[in-house]
SERO-4910 file (N, C-alpha, C, O; in steps of 0.05 Angstrom, whole numbers):
BEGIN
 pado doro    nc1    nc2    nc3   cac1   cac2   cac3    cc1    cc2    cc3    oc1    oc2    oc3
  Unk    A    170    237    162    177    201    159    182    205    125    196    188    114
  Unk    A    172    225    110    171    217     83    147    227     63    132    242     76
  Unk    A    140    225     42    130    235     26    122    235      4    134    247    -14
  Unk    A     91    216     -3     92    195    -10     61    204    -31     39    206    -20
  Unk    A     66    209    -62     28    217    -72     22    245    -54      1    253    -44
  Unk    A     47    257    -55     41    288    -42     27    286    -13      9    300     -3
  Unk    A     39    265     -2     27    273     22     54    264     45     69    246     39
  Unk    A     55    273     61     69    272     93     61    261    120     40    269    132
  Unk    A     75    245    129     68    231    146     87    239    168    111    241    164
  Unk    A     74    243    197     92    255    217     81    232    241     62    217    236
  Unk    A     94    231    263     92    215    283     89    235    305    107    249    314
  Unk    A     59    233    312     47    251    335     44    237    362     46    212    366
  Unk    A     38    258    382     45    239    409     20    254    423     23    278    422
  Unk    A      1    247    434    -16    246    454     -7    249    484     -1    233    501
  Unk    A     -8    280    484      3    288    514    -10    281    543      1    281    565
  Unk    A    -36    275    536    -46    264    557    -43    238    570    -47    230    593
  Unk    A    -33    223    544    -39    191    547     -8    179    533     -5    155    531
  Unk    A     10    196    525     35    193    515     33    168    493     53    154    491
  Unk    A     14    163    479      8    146    458     14    155    429      2    174    420
  Unk    A     34    141    411     46    151    390     20    142    370      3    124    373
  Unk    A     23    161    351      0    158    328     18    163    300     40    172    305
  Unk    A     15    160    278     25    166    248      3    182    239    -19    172    233
  Unk    A     10    204    237     -9    233    220     -3    226    189     19    218    181
  Unk    A    -18    228    177    -12    230    153    -29    256    142    -54    260    143
  Unk    A     -9    272    131    -26    301    125    -13    305     90      9    299     80
  Unk    A    -37    320     79    -35    332     42    -25    344     52    -26    349     76
  Unk    A     -4    356     28      9    374     29    -14    402     21    -34    403      6
  Unk    A     -4    420     36    -19    440     31    -29    453      0    -50    461    -10
  Unk    A      0    450    -10      6    463    -43     -6    436    -53      9    426    -70
  Unk    A    -25    423    -49    -36    405    -71    -61    400    -64    -72    382    -76
  Unk    A    -73    412    -49   -105    410    -35   -125    423    -62   -150    424    -66
  Unk    A   -102    432    -76   -126    452   -105   -122    423   -120   -143    425   -133
  Unk    A   -117    407   -125   -120    377   -138   -137    370   -131   -135    360   -109
  Unk    A   -165    370   -143   -193    351   -140   -192    327   -134   -203    318   -114
  Unk    A   -175    309   -157   -167    287   -155   -155    275   -141   -157    250   -137
  Unk    A   -134    296   -127   -110    276   -105   -136    281    -80   -147    262    -68
  Unk    A   -141    301    -78   -161    305    -52   -181    289    -45   -189    287    -22
  Unk    A   -193    275    -71   -217    257    -73   -197    228    -64   -209    209    -52
  Unk    A   -175    225    -68   -163    190    -70   -156    200    -35   -163    183    -19
  Unk    A   -146    222    -25   -139    228      3   -162    209     21   -160    190     36
  Unk    A   -183    226     12   -209    224     30   -217    198     24   -221    187     45
  Unk    A   -223    183      5   -229    155     -7   -201    136      8   -208    113     13
  Unk    A   -180    140     14   -169    123     26   -174    125     61   -173    107     78
  Unk    A   -180    148     64   -186    152    100   -219    136    104   -228    123    123
  Unk    A   -228    141     84   -259    120     92   -254     92     84   -265     73     95
  Unk    A   -233     89     62   -234     60     64   -220     45     82   -229     23     89
  Unk    A   -197     56     93   -184     53    122   -203     49    148   -199     32    165
  Unk    A   -218     65    148   -237     71    173   -243     42    178   -235     28    196
  Unk    A   -265     35    151   -278     19    152   -268    -13    151   -281    -33    153
  Unk    A   -235     -9    147   -238    -36    151   -214    -45    174   -193    -33    178
  Unk    A   -224    -72    188   -217    -71    222   -205   -101    219   -217   -122    224
  Unk    A   -177    -96    210   -165   -126    219   -128   -116    230   -114    -96    229
  Unk    A   -125   -144    239   -100   -143    255    -84   -139    226    -68   -121    229
  Unk    A    -83   -147    203    -59   -143    183    -68   -118    172    -59   -114    150
  Unk    A    -86    -98    181    -83    -75    167    -79    -46    180    -95    -41    197
  Unk    A    -64    -30    175    -57     -6    193    -80      1    195    -93      4    174
  Unk    A    -92      7    222   -118     21    236   -120     48    235   -103     62    246
  Unk    A   -142     61    220   -145     82    221   -159     98    248   -182     89    251
  Unk    A   -155    112    261   -178    123    290   -187    147    285   -203    155    301
  Unk    A   -180    169    257   -190    191    260   -191    201    233   -170    197    220
  Unk    A   -211    215    220   -193    229    191   -212    252    192   -231    252    207
  Unk    A   -208    272    174   -221    298    167   -207    317    155   -189    313    139
  Unk    A   -216    340    162   -202    366    150   -211    385    172   -231    384    186
  Unk    A   -189    404    170   -193    428    182   -191    450    158   -168    455    150
  Unk    A   -206    459    149   -197    478    125   -188    464     97   -202    448     83
  Unk    A   -167    470     92   -152    458     73   -126    440     83   -106    434     69
  Unk    A   -132    434    107   -114    415    119   -122    389    120   -139    388    138
  Unk    A   -117    362    107   -131    342    103   -114    320    118    -92    315    110
  Unk    A   -123    308    139   -108    285    157   -125    260    162   -149    256    161
  Unk    A   -102    241    168   -108    220    173    -92    211    196    -67    214    197
  Unk    A   -109    197    217    -89    189    239    -97    168    244   -121    160    245
  Unk    A    -71    152    248    -69    117    252    -54    109    267    -36    125    273
  Unk    A    -54     89    277    -37     73    296    -18     79    288    -16     81    264
  Unk    A      7     86    304     39     84    299     43     52    297     27     35    307
  Unk    A     70     47    282     75     18    272    108     19    294    123     38    289
  Unk    A    113      7    307    138      8    320    148    -13    305    141    -37    308
  Unk    A    164     -5    287    178    -23    267    189    -13    244    199     10    243
  Unk    A    189    -31    222    205    -13    193    184    -33    170    171    -53    177
  Unk    A    185    -23    145    176    -31    127    192    -58    113    216    -64    116
  Unk    A    180    -66    103    188   -100     94    219    -89     77    240   -101     81
  Unk    A    217    -66     59    238    -65     38    266    -57     61    290    -60     58
  Unk    A    252    -47     81    275    -37     91    296    -64    100    321    -65     96
  Unk    A    279    -85    114    291   -113    118    302   -130    100    318   -148    106
  Unk    A    292   -125     71    306   -133     49    332   -120     46    353   -133     44
  Unk    A    330    -94     44    352    -82     37    373    -79     54    396    -71     48
  Unk    A    361    -87     84    392    -85    103    398   -110    114    419   -111    127
  Unk    A    381   -135    111    386   -162    115    387   -177     99    394   -200    103
  Unk    A    381   -167     73    384   -188     49    361   -209     47    340   -205     60
  Unk    A    362   -234     31    342   -256     29    335   -262     55    347   -258     76
  Unk    A    314   -273     50    303   -287     76    298   -312     83    295   -324     61
  Unk    A    295   -328    102    289   -356    102    262   -365     93    242   -353    102
  Unk    A    261   -382     78    237   -383     71    212   -384     90    191   -373     83
  Unk    A    215   -399    115    193   -405    124    191   -377    143    173   -376    159
  Unk    A    206   -361    142    197   -328    149    189   -314    132    172   -298    140
  Unk    A    195   -312    107    173   -303     82    145   -311     76    129   -297     65
  Unk    A    143   -336     84    123   -342     79    107   -341    106     84   -348    108
  Unk    A    119   -333    121     99   -322    150     84   -297    143     62   -288    148
  Unk    A    102   -290    130     97   -259    130     75   -254     99     61   -235     95
  Unk    A     78   -275     84     62   -269     58     36   -284     73     14   -276     65
  Unk    A     35   -300     88      0   -314    100     -9   -290    124    -30   -290    138
  Unk    A      6   -275    124     -2   -247    147    -15   -230    126    -38   -222    129
  Unk    A      2   -224    101     -8   -200     79    -31   -215     67    -51   -201     63
  Unk    A    -31   -240     61    -60   -251     51    -85   -246     73   -108   -242     65
  Unk    A    -79   -248     99   -107   -249    112   -112   -220    110   -135   -213    112
  Unk    A    -94   -201    105   -104   -168    103   -118   -162     80   -136   -146     75
  Unk    A   -100   -185     64   -115   -174     33   -149   -190     33   -170   -179     25
  Unk    A   -147   -210     42   -174   -236     49   -194   -208     65   -215   -201     53
  Unk    A   -188   -196     84   -206   -174    100   -211   -157     75   -235   -158     67
  Unk    A   -197   -146     64   -204   -119     42   -220   -131     27   -241   -117     26
  Unk    A   -223   -152     14   -231   -172     -7   -264   -167      2   -281   -159    -14
  Unk    A   -270   -173     40   -290   -179     42   -305   -155     46   -329   -156     52
  Unk    A   -291   -129     42   -303   -110     39   -303    -98      7   -309    -75      2
  Unk    A   -299   -111     -5   -300   -106    -36   -272    -76    -47   -273    -55    -60
  Unk    A   -249    -92    -29   -235    -63    -26   -209    -78    -45   -208   -102    -44
  Unk    A   -186    -62    -63   -173    -77    -77   -146    -55    -74   -147    -31    -82
  Unk    A   -127    -66    -64   -107    -44    -51    -87    -33    -82    -78    -10    -81
  Unk    A    -84    -40    -94    -71    -39   -123    -44    -31   -123    -32    -23   -142
  Unk    A    -35    -34    -98     -2    -15    -89      9    -37    -72     22    -30    -52
  Unk    A      7    -60    -76     23    -87    -56     49    -72    -65     55    -61    -86
  Unk    A     62    -76    -43    100    -77    -52    111    -75    -20    100    -67      0
  Unk    A    137    -84    -26    149    -84      2    155    -50     20    162    -48     44
  Unk    A    150    -34      6    145     -7     26    117      1     35    111     21     48
  Unk    A    100    -18     25     73    -12     46     67    -37     56     44    -45     60
  Unk    A     86    -48     59     79    -75     86    100    -69    105    124    -68    100
  Unk    A     85    -63    129    108    -59    159     99    -74    174     76    -81    179
  Unk    A    126    -82    186    133   -105    200    132    -91    236    148    -72    239
  Unk    A    119    -98    258    128    -88    275    144   -108    294    151   -130    287
  Unk    A    148    -96    320    173   -103    327    166   -134    343    182   -147    357
  Unk    A    145   -140    339    132   -165    349    122   -189    327    110   -211    328
  Unk    A    134   -172    305    132   -190    271    103   -196    271     97   -220    272
  Unk    A     80   -175    270     68   -175    268     61   -151    239     67   -127    240
  Unk    A     50   -165    216     57   -151    195     29   -128    186      7   -136    194
  Unk    A     30   -108    175      8    -90    174      9    -77    137     28    -67    125
  Unk    A    -11    -80    130     -9    -68    103    -25    -34    106    -46    -25    115
  Unk    A     -4    -25     94     -8      5    102    -10     13     66     -6      0     46
  Unk    A    -21     46     71    -22     63     43    -43     49     27    -33     35      9
  Unk    A    -65     50     29    -86     54     11    -85     76     -6   -109     83    -10
  Unk    A    -75     86    -14    -78    116    -29    -82    111    -56    -88    130    -71
  Unk    A    -81     82    -69    -88     75    -92   -114     51    -95   -125     43   -116
  Unk    A   -118     46    -73   -146     37    -64   -173     42    -77   -182     65    -79
  Unk    A   -181     25    -84   -211     24    -99   -228      4    -87   -217    -18    -82
  Unk    A   -254      7    -80   -275     -6    -63   -299     -6    -93   -310     14   -102
  Unk    A   -301    -28   -102   -319    -35   -123   -347    -20   -119   -363    -15   -138
  Unk    A   -351    -12    -90   -384      4    -90   -370     35   -100   -388     50   -110
  Unk    A   -346     45   -100   -343     63   -102   -339     77   -135   -328     66   -155
  Unk    A   -351    106   -133   -347    120   -167   -314    116   -175   -296    116   -158
  Unk    A   -309    114   -206   -285    111   -207   -274    152   -210   -284    170   -224
  Unk    A   -254    152   -196   -243    181   -193   -234    188   -214   -245    207   -225
  Unk    A   -214    178   -226   -202    182   -255   -219    181   -277   -230    159   -280
  Unk    A   -224    196   -290   -240    191   -321   -220    177   -342   -228    162   -360
  Unk    A   -195    184   -338   -179    170   -358   -168    134   -342   -157    130   -321
  Unk    A   -175    119   -359   -164     88   -348   -131     85   -345   -118     65   -352
  Unk    A   -121    107   -333    -85    110   -331    -78     88   -310    -91     77   -293
  Unk    A    -48     83   -318    -38     67   -301    -36     72   -277    -35     96   -270
  Unk    A    -35     50   -254    -36     61   -230    -16     35   -213    -18     12   -221
  Unk    A     -5     39   -202      9     15   -188     39     28   -189     46     51   -193
  Unk    A     58      2   -184     88      3   -177     98    -29   -194     95    -53   -191
  Unk    A    114     -6   -216    118    -20   -239    132    -64   -233    128    -86   -243
  Unk    A    145    -52   -212    158    -78   -205    138    -93   -194    142   -117   -197
  Unk    A    116    -87   -179    105   -111   -169     79   -116   -193     71   -139   -191
  Unk    A     66   -101   -211     40    -96   -227     28   -126   -239     38   -145   -251
  Unk    A     13   -122   -233    -13   -157   -244     -8   -147   -275     -5   -123   -280
  Unk    A     -8   -160   -290    -11   -155   -330    -40   -144   -333    -43   -125   -349
  Unk    A    -58   -152   -323    -87   -143   -320    -90   -115   -311   -107   -100   -320
  Unk    A    -72   -108   -294    -73    -77   -275    -64    -54   -306    -76    -35   -315
  Unk    A    -38    -66   -315    -31    -49   -338    -50    -45   -355    -54    -21   -362
  Unk    A    -68    -71   -369    -87    -60   -385   -108    -47   -376   -120    -32   -392
  Unk    A   -118    -50   -351   -146    -35   -336   -136    -36   -314   -129    -58   -306
  Unk    A   -134    -12   -297   -130     -7   -271   -157     -7   -255   -160    -13   -231
  Unk    A   -175      0   -272   -200      8   -258   -214    -20   -250   -227    -23   -229
  Unk    A   -210    -40   -272   -224    -63   -275   -219    -88   -255   -234   -106   -251
  Unk    A   -191    -84   -242   -177   -103   -223   -195   -112   -198   -209    -95   -187
  Unk    A   -195   -141   -187   -201   -149   -167   -178   -158   -151   -155   -154   -159
  Unk    A   -185   -172   -126   -163   -185   -109   -138   -198   -129   -114   -197   -123
  Unk    A   -147   -207   -149   -127   -225   -159   -101   -214   -160    -80   -223   -152
  Unk    A   -107   -184   -176    -87   -169   -183    -67   -161   -157    -44   -154   -162
  Unk    A    -75   -163   -131    -64   -152   -109    -51   -183    -97    -35   -182    -78
  Unk    A    -59   -208   -108    -46   -231    -99    -18   -235   -122      5   -244   -116
  Unk    A    -25   -227   -141      0   -228   -163     25   -213   -156     48   -221   -161
  Unk    A     15   -183   -140     39   -169   -128     49   -178   -107     73   -177   -100
  Unk    A     25   -192    -93     38   -204    -71     67   -226    -75     88   -226    -61
  Unk    A     58   -248   -102     75   -264    -95    102   -250   -116    120   -264   -123
  Unk    A     99   -223   -121    126   -213   -138    141   -207   -106    165   -213   -107
  Unk    A    133   -197    -78    138   -193    -60    147   -212    -54    172   -209    -50
  Unk    A    138   -236    -50    152   -258    -39    174   -267    -58    196   -272    -47
  Unk    A    172   -270    -86    190   -267   -107    222   -258    -86    238   -275    -77
  Unk    A    223   -224    -82    234   -207    -80    247   -218    -56    272   -218    -57
  Unk    A    235   -229    -30    239   -235    -11    256   -260     -9    275   -259      7
  Unk    A    253   -280    -22    276   -300    -32    292   -293    -45    314   -301    -37
  Unk    A    294   -278    -65    320   -276    -72    335   -252    -80    353   -250    -97
  Unk    A    321   -229    -64    331   -200    -57    329   -182    -75    341   -161    -74
  Unk    A    308   -190    -98    306   -173   -123    281   -176   -135    278   -199   -144
  Unk    A    253   -154   -139    235   -169   -157    240   -185   -186    261   -190   -198
  Unk    A    217   -189   -191    215   -216   -216    235   -198   -241    253   -211   -252
  Unk    A    232   -178   -247    240   -165   -267    247   -132   -254    235   -116   -240
  Unk    A    277   -133   -267    289   -111   -258    301    -93   -281    298    -68   -279
  Unk    A    314   -103   -303    327    -88   -325    315    -78   -334    294    -89   -338
  Unk    A    319    -48   -342    306    -27   -358    292     -5   -339    296     -2   -315
  Unk    A    274      9   -360    266     33   -342    237     26   -342    228      7   -355
  Unk    A    222     42   -328    194     36   -310    177     18   -333    169     -4   -326
  Unk    A    170     28   -363    165     22   -384    169     -7   -390    152    -25   -392
  Unk    A    190     -7   -392    204    -43   -407    199    -57   -384    199    -81   -389
  Unk    A    194    -50   -353    193    -66   -335    161    -83   -339    155   -107   -343
  Unk    A    145    -61   -337    116    -61   -335    108    -76   -364     84    -81   -366
  Unk    A    121    -83   -382    109    -97   -411    123   -120   -398    107   -137   -389
  Unk    A    141   -123   -396    157   -155   -381    136   -169   -366    141   -193   -368
  Unk    A    111   -162   -349    103   -173   -333     77   -178   -346     58   -190   -338
  Unk    A     80   -166   -371     49   -178   -388     64   -195   -412     51   -214   -421
  Unk    A     89   -190   -423    101   -202   -449    121   -227   -440    123   -248   -454
  Unk    A    135   -224   -418    163   -236   -414    158   -268   -406    135   -275   -403
  Unk    A    172   -280   -403    171   -312   -392    172   -298   -365    182   -276   -361
  Unk    A    154   -321   -342    164   -317   -311    196   -332   -306    207   -353   -313
  Unk    A    201   -309   -292    231   -319   -279    228   -340   -250    249   -348   -239
***
């Protein structure tokens, strides 16, 4: 189903129950990257301890030798980016309903001192009943955990990143996720993120310096 941050996601089927799961696997050719392995393990641990209807539920994680895996409930639907690209702008009440559900998921994360740090339409899944699920906590951080990276390098996605996250990814709190959520709402209503012209660095700087569109 794709390769994000050196990981691959497969649909897995339990042959005894016919139940479908999503299995996220770290690519074997990247398991010698200690930072990437620690980030993968952190995502699994954080998600396993978050139990909310608006967050993708992890049911198992671990490793078999150099094979690191996370098993999650399969979401029968598409991500929010898919809907925006294929159906265009959303009616306001529908967009606000999605934002409300995302905010409830972020509140559950906040109560566990977890910051997602990469809220964007690609990481918002919508099932066939209209229930929103936040996915991909690969860049998330718990305030109770040690920092993985030694340098304060930029983490996030340029189109949706909060200004304070540009300055210091390690120090951000839930307000950075809420900023990203407003950028997602902007895209749902207008069809594109707040800033789109230029390369990634130019867009990042616009979040910190430009007037709000």
